C-alpha positions in Angstrom: -18.9 -13.9 -5.3 -15.6 -11.6 -4.3 -16.8 -9.0 -2.4 -15.4 -5.5 -2.5 -13.5 -4.3 0.3 -15.0 -0.9 -0.1 -17.9 -2.5 0.9 -16.8 -4.4 4.0 -16.8 -1.7 7.1 -16.2 -4.8 9.5 -15.5 -7.9 10.4 -18.7 -9.0 11.4 -20.9 -7.4 8.9 -18.4 -9.0 6.3 -19.3 -12.7 7.8 -22.7 -11.5 7.9 -23.0 -11.3 3.7 -21.0 -14.4 3.8 -17.2 -13.1 3.2 -14.2 -13.9 5.5 -11.9 -11.0 6.1 -8.5 -12.2 5.2 -5.0 -10.4 5.7 -2.3 -11.2 3.2 1.1 -11.0 4.3 4.3 -11.1 2.1 6.8 -13.6 4.5 9.6 -12.6 2.1 12.7 -14.8 3.7 10.7 -17.6 3.5 9.0 -17.1 -0.1 5.6 -17.0 0.4 2.3 -15.1 0.4 0.5 -16.1 4.1 -3.2 -15.6 4.2 -4.1 -15.1 7.6 -8.3 -14.9 8.5 -9.0 -12.1 10.7 -9.5 -11.8 13.7 -9.0 -15.2 14.9 -5.5 -15.5 13.4 -5.9 -18.7 12.3 -3.4 -19.1 8.8 -5.7 -20.4 5.9 -3.2 -21.1 3.2 0.7 -20.3 2.4 1.1 -19.6 -1.7 4.7 -20.1 -2.7 6.2 -17.1 -4.2 9.3 -15.3 -6.5 12.0 -15.1 -4.0 11.7 -12.6 -1.3 8.0 -11.5 -1.6 7.6 -7.4 -0.5 4.7 -5.7 -1.7 1.2 -7.2 -1.6 -1.9 -5.2 -3.5 -5.9 -6.1 -3.9 -8.6 -4.8 -5.4 -11.6 -6.7 -5.3 -10.7 -9.9 -7.8 -7.6 -10.1 -7.6 -3.9 -9.4 -5.4 -0.4 -8.0 -6.8 2.5 -9.2 -5.6 6.2 -8.1 -6.1 9.4 -9.9 -5.6 12.4 -7.1 -6.7 15.3 -9.7 -6.1 13.2 -12.4 -8.4 12.4 -9.5 -10.5 8.5 -11.0 -10.9 5.5 -9.7 -10.2 2.6 -12.4 -9.7 -1.1 -12.2 -10.2 -3.1 -13.8 -7.7 -7.0 -15.0 -8.0 -8.6 -13.8 -4.3 -11.7 -15.9 -5.4 -9.7 -19.6 -4.9 -6.6 -17.7 -3.6 -4.5 -19.7 -6.2 -1.5 -18.2 -8.6 -2.6 -17.7 -11.8 0.9 -16.0 -13.5 4.1 -14.7 -12.9 5.3 -11.9 -14.9 9.1 -11.6 -15.3 11.2 -9.2 -17.0 11.3 -6.4 -14.4 14.5 -5.2 -13.4 13.3 -4.7 -9.5 10.0 -4.3 -9.6 9.0 -2.9 -6.0 5.5 -1.2 -5.1 2.4 -2.0 -6.8 -0.7 0.7 -7.1 -4.3 -1.1 -8.3 -6.1 1.2 -10.3 -10.1 2.0 -8.6 -12.9 0.8 -10.8 -10.8 -1.0 -13.4 -8.7 -4.6 -13.7 -5.5 -2.6 -14.1 -2.4 -2.2 -12.0 1.0 0.0 -11.8 4.4 -1.6 -11.1 7.6 1.1 -10.3 10.2 -0.9 -11.2 13.5 1.5 -9.2 16.4 0.0 -11.4 14.7 0.7 -14.8 13.0 3.6 -13.8 9.5 2.3 -15.4 6.1 2.3 -14.6 4.3 -1.0 -15.7 1.0 -1.1 -16.5 -0.6 -4.5 -16.2 -3.9 -5.8 -17.8 -5.1 -8.5 -14.9 -7.9 -9.5 -16.9 -5.1 -10.3 -20.2 -2.4 -10.8 -17.2 -0.3 -9.1 -19.4 2.2 -6.1 -19.0 0.7 -3.9 -21.7 3.2 -1.0 -21.6 6.0 0.5 -19.7 6.3 3.9 -19.2 10.0 5.6 -18.1 9.5 8.1 -15.1 12.7 8.0 -13.9 15.6 5.9 -12.0 14.8 5.2 -8.7 10.8 4.8 -9.0 9.5 3.4 -5.8 6.4 4.5 -3.6 3.5 6.0 -5.7 0.0 6.9 -5.3 -3.0 7.7 -7.3 -5.7 10.7 -7.4 -8.9 10.1 -6.5 -10.6 10.7 -9.2 -7.7 9.2 -11.4 -6.3 11.4 -13.1 -3.0 12.2 -11.5 0.1 9.2 -10.1 2.7 10.8 -8.0 5.9 8.7 -8.3 8.6 9.4 -5.6 12.2 8.3 -7.5 13.9 6.6 -4.7 13.0 5.5 -1.2 15.1 8.5 -0.2 13.3 10.4 -2.8 15.3 14.8 -3.6 12.2 13.9 -6.9 8.4 13.1 -7.1 7.8 12.2 -11.0 3.7 13.5 -11.6 2.2 11.6 -14.3 -1.2 12.7 -16.3 -3.5 9.1 -16.1 -6.4 10.3 -17.6 -5.7 7.9 -20.0 -4.9 5.0 -17.7 -3.6 2.4 -20.0 -1.2 5.1 -21.6 0.2 7.5 -18.2 2.9 10.0 -19.0 4.9 12.0 -16.7 4.1 16.3 -16.9 6.7 17.0 -14.4 8.5 17.1 -11.3 7.7 18.3 -7.4 10.9 19.0 -4.7 9.7 17.3 -1.4 12.6 19.5 0.2 13.7 16.8 2.0 14.3 12.9 1.5 10.9 11.6 0.3 9.7 8.2 1.1 6.4 7.1 1.1 3.2 9.1 -0.2 -0.6 9.1 -0.5 -3.5 11.5 -1.7 -6.0 12.6 1.0 -9.2 11.0 0.0 -10.8 14.5 -1.4 -8.1 14.8 -3.5 -6.9 18.5 -2.7 -3.6 17.7 -0.8 -1.1 14.8 -0.8 0.6 13.6 2.5 4.2 13.2 1.8 6.5 11.1 4.7 10.2 11.4 5.3 13.6 9.0 5.5 15.2 11.8 6.8 13.1 13.8 9.4 10.2 13.0 12.1 7.6 15.1 10.0 4.8 15.0 7.5 5.1 17.4 4.3 1.4 18.3 3.3 1.4 19.4 -0.6 -0.9 21.0 -2.5 -2.6 19.1 -5.4 -2.5 21.8 -8.2 0.4 23.7 -6.8 2.7 21.2 -6.2 3.7 23.0 -3.3 4.2 22.2 0.5 1.5 24.0 2.3 2.5 22.4 5.7 4.6 20.4 7.7 3.9 18.5 10.9 5.2 16.1 13.5 5.0 12.2 12.8 7.4 8.8 14.0 11.1 8.7 13.7 11.4 8.1 9.7 10.8 5.9 7.5 6.8 6.3 8.0 4.2 5.0 6.0 0.7 6.5 5.5 -2.9 5.2 4.2 -6.4 6.7 4.7 -9.5 5.1 6.1 -12.1 3.7 3.5 -14.9 5.1 4.3 -17.0 7.6 2.3 -16.6 10.3 4.9 -13.2 9.6 5.4 -11.8 11.0 8.7 -8.6 9.5 10.0 -5.0 8.7 8.6 -2.9 6.6 9.9 0.4 7.1 10.2 3.2 3.8 10.9 6.6 4.2 12.5 8.5 1.3 12.6 11.6 2.5 14.3 8.9 3.7 16.8 6.7 0.2 17.0 3.8 2.8 16.9 0.9 4.5 14.3 -0.4 7.9 15.0 -4.3 8.5 13.8 -4.8 11.6 12.5 -7.5 13.5 11.5 -7.5 14.1 7.9 -10.0 17.3 8.0 -7.3 18.9 10.9 -4.4 17.4 9.7 -3.8 17.2 13.8 -2.8 13.9 15.1 -5.9 12.3 17.2 -4.1 9.5 19.1 -0.5 6.9 19.3 -1.2 3.4 19.0 1.7 1.0 19.7 2.0 -1.6 17.2 5.0 -4.1 17.1 9.1 -3.2 16.4 9.4 -3.1 12.4 5.5 -2.6 11.3 6.4 -0.2 8.8 3.8 -1.1 6.6 -0.4 0.1 7.0 -3.2 -0.9 5.3 -6.3 -0.3 4.8 -10.1 -1.7 4.5 -13.6 -0.9 5.8 -13.2 0.0 9.1 -9.7 -2.4 9.8 -6.4 -0.9 9.5 -3.6 -3.9 9.6 0.5 -3.5 10.0 3.3 -5.9 9.7 6.2 -6.0 10.9 10.0 -6.2 8.9 11.3 -7.8 12.2 9.6 -9.7 13.8 6.7 -10.8 11.8 4.1 -9.7 14.0 0.5 -8.8 12.2 -1.2 -6.3 14.1 -5.4 -5.3 13.2 -7.1 -2.7 14.7 -10.3 -0.9 14.1 -10.6 2.6 13.0 -9.6 4.5 16.2 -7.1 2.3 17.2 -8.6 -0.4 19.2 -6.3 -3.3 18.3 -8.2 -6.4 17.2 -4.9 -8.7 17.2 -1.4 -9.1 17.4 -0.3 -12.9 16.1 3.2 -13.5 15.2 2.9 -14.8 11.5 6.2 -15.1 10.6 9.6 -14.6 11.0 9.6 -11.2 8.8 6.4 -10.5 7.6 7.2 -7.2 4.7 3.7 -5.8 4.1 -0.3 -6.9 4.0 -3.0 -6.4 2.1 -6.5 -6.7 3.2 -9.0 -8.8 1.4 -12.8 -10.5 0.9 -12.9 -14.3 0.9 -16.1 -15.7 -0.1 
């Protein structure tokens, strides 16, 4: 049986429970999804993907891999680590989000400006909602009632969706990011939305209720990406700068940087699960695994280019 990511605070505990932590890496120049065992770095399997896979996201049972050039979204079963279905008919799908507690995925399509709702069990798209051209990075509130979607990689507007009906989300307004927004994420308690930029070395902190920016703080060179740790008492945010080859560990409570750790040049994307933090390098294919305090556990080149990475725990 596959173990949930949120129940796996460390690689050693995963092993003791009969699970193996695995990094799923998109190697877009090779059209592959690569499964890398942690922390050994052993490559377990390669799965062929539609052309130029970029983004990958996981939950306890599935992975979703998005290939913009091919206009395709691939559903992968994690129990046997195999392709289950390739969904086509997208313009340029880009970013996936797994809905916590439900076997649903949201995928943005920047060409059509739509958000696709995918039923992972039935393996089909059940709805497409227009949210705005350029629909790209997105984040969901912890209570699953709101989703913010950046309308572009350099977004001048962020669409806010009501997702109380998870299978039928709808736009309820727009947020001015006061700059070119890139990535975004809800803080674990749900009261703040952290927005990274493509035009400045800063992070904007927004109030989720008023939609107003309440704070700016320094960050690495843009664009940055962000993830939060997965503990019930989450303490840290992890903010990458692929240009600088760094990841900043930030206190969620004080919203201040605690330390900066070197990763790899081009390591833009970041993923967390339990006590593990993963980054992957777009420019040199290096996978970096860290613990929650920033200690490097693995640094290994796994592909010519490693666009994105997500954590899974295999039986």
